[in-house]
C-alpha positions as CSV (number, residue, x, y, z in Angstrom):
1,M,17.2,36.9,5.0
2,R,16.7,34.7,1.9
3,T,19.3,31.9,3.6
4,K,16.3,31.6,6.3
5,D,13.7,31.0,3.4
6,K,15.5,28.8,1.9
7,K,16.2,26.3,4.8
8,T,12.9,26.7,6.0
9,Q,11.5,26.5,2.2
10,H,14.8,22.9,2.5
11,G,12.7,21.8,6.6
12,I,9.7,22.1,5.2
13,I,10.2,19.6,2.0
14,I,12.1,17.6,4.2
15,L,9.4,17.0,6.8
16,L,6.9,16.7,4.0
17,I,9.2,13.6,1.3
18,I,9.1,12.3,6.1
19,I,5.4,12.6,6.2
20,N,4.9,11.1,2.3
21,D,7.7,8.2,3.3
22,F,5.3,6.5,6.5
23,V,1.8,7.4,4.4
24,H,3.1,5.9,2.2
25,D,4.8,2.1,4.1
26,L,1.7,2.8,6.5
27,A,-0.9,2.2,3.6
28,T,1.4,-0.8,2.8
29,G,0.5,-2.5,5.6
30,L,-3.0,-1.5,5.7
31,W,-2.9,-3.5,2.4
32,V,-1.3,-6.7,3.7
33,S,-3.8,-6.6,6.8
34,T,-6.9,-5.9,4.1
35,V,-5.6,-9.2,2.2
36,L,-5.2,-11.5,5.5
37,T,-8.6,-10.2,7.1
38,I,-10.7,-11.0,3.8
39,F,-8.5,-15.0,3.9
40,L,-9.8,-15.6,7.4
41,L,-13.6,-14.0,6.9
42,E,-13.4,-16.5,5.1
43,K,-12.2,-19.4,6.6
44,K,-14.7,-18.5,9.5
45,L,-17.6,-17.4,7.0
46,S,-17.3,-21.7,5.8
47,L,-18.7,-23.2,9.4
48,A,-21.9,-21.0,8.7
49,P,-23.0,-20.7,4.8
50,G,-26.6,-19.7,4.1
51,T,-27.0,-18.0,7.4
52,P,-27.3,-14.6,8.5
53,A,-24.5,-15.0,9.5
54,A,-22.8,-15.6,6.3
55,I,-24.4,-13.0,5.1
56,S,-22.9,-11.0,7.0
57,I,-19.6,-11.7,6.6
58,Q,-20.0,-11.2,3.6
59,E,-20.2,-8.1,3.9
60,T,-17.7,-6.7,5.8
61,K,-15.1,-9.5,3.3
62,R,-16.1,-6.3,0.2
63,F,-15.9,-3.6,3.3
64,F,-12.2,-4.6,3.9
65,F,-11.4,-4.9,0.4
66,W,-12.7,-1.7,-0.9
67,L,-10.3,0.0,2.1
68,G,-7.0,-2.6,0.3
69,A,-8.2,-1.1,-3.5
70,A,-8.2,2.2,-1.7
71,S,-4.4,2.2,0.3
72,I,-3.3,0.2,-3.3
73,V,-4.1,3.8,-4.5
74,T,-2.9,5.3,-1.8
75,I,0.8,3.3,-2.0
76,A,0.7,4.2,-6.3
77,V,0.6,8.0,-5.8
78,T,3.0,8.0,-2.3
79,G,5.1,5.9,-4.5
80,V,5.0,8.2,-7.4
81,A,6.0,11.4,-4.9
82,R,9.2,8.8,-3.7
83,F,10.3,8.1,-6.5
84,S,9.8,11.9,-8.3
85,Y,11.7,12.7,-5.2
86,Y,14.5,10.5,-5.1
87,R,15.2,10.0,-9.2
88,S,16.4,12.8,-8.2
89,E,19.4,12.8,-5.8
90,P,22.6,12.3,-7.4
91,N,24.3,9.1,-8.0
92,R,21.1,6.9,-6.9
93,M,20.5,5.8,-10.8
94,G,22.5,2.1,-11.0
95,T,23.4,1.2,-7.4
96,V,23.3,-2.1,-5.9
97,K,20.6,-0.3,-4.1
98,N,18.4,0.9,-7.1
99,K,18.7,-2.4,-8.7
100,A,18.3,-4.6,-5.7
101,L,14.7,-1.7,-4.9
102,I,13.9,-2.5,-8.5
103,A,14.0,-6.4,-8.0
104,K,12.1,-5.8,-4.9
105,H,9.4,-3.6,-6.4
106,I,8.9,-5.9,-8.7
107,V,8.2,-9.2,-6.7
108,L,5.8,-7.2,-4.8
109,S,3.3,-5.7,-7.9
110,I,3.5,-9.6,-8.2
111,I,2.6,-10.3,-4.4
112,L,0.2,-6.8,-4.7
113,G,-1.7,-8.6,-7.6
114,A,-1.7,-11.9,-6.5
115,G,-3.2,-11.1,-2.6
116,T,-5.5,-8.2,-4.3
117,Y,-7.4,-10.8,-7.1
118,L,-6.9,-13.4,-4.1
119,A,-9.1,-10.7,-1.8
120,Y,-11.1,-10.2,-4.9
121,C,-12.3,-14.0,-4.9
122,Y,-13.4,-14.5,-1.9
123,S,-15.4,-11.4,-2.0
124,F,-17.1,-11.1,-4.2
125,R,-18.5,-14.6,-5.3
């Protein structure tokens, strides 16, 4: 019976890992979408400055900024969970794949910071 319990527990862990990875990727896509939406709304705002529509657009940009901020928190939390699990895999450290993942995350962190700063400037100026 213990073997069956271990298999069930392992299956649940694998399912949680898959869900975590999905949420991580989904939150990343959501962040990209919020920055793109803010950028596009900024272009619309420049067509009608000082109008009631402009005020509504500004409020909408702020909503999307905070949605993007929530997605950053989600990315960080699920990323830590991802790192904690995959770090324990044997033969993972020092591989070419690991070095590529580090480089990818450095580049994406720079993009995330720059995009968030741009979204902040467009939303709260």
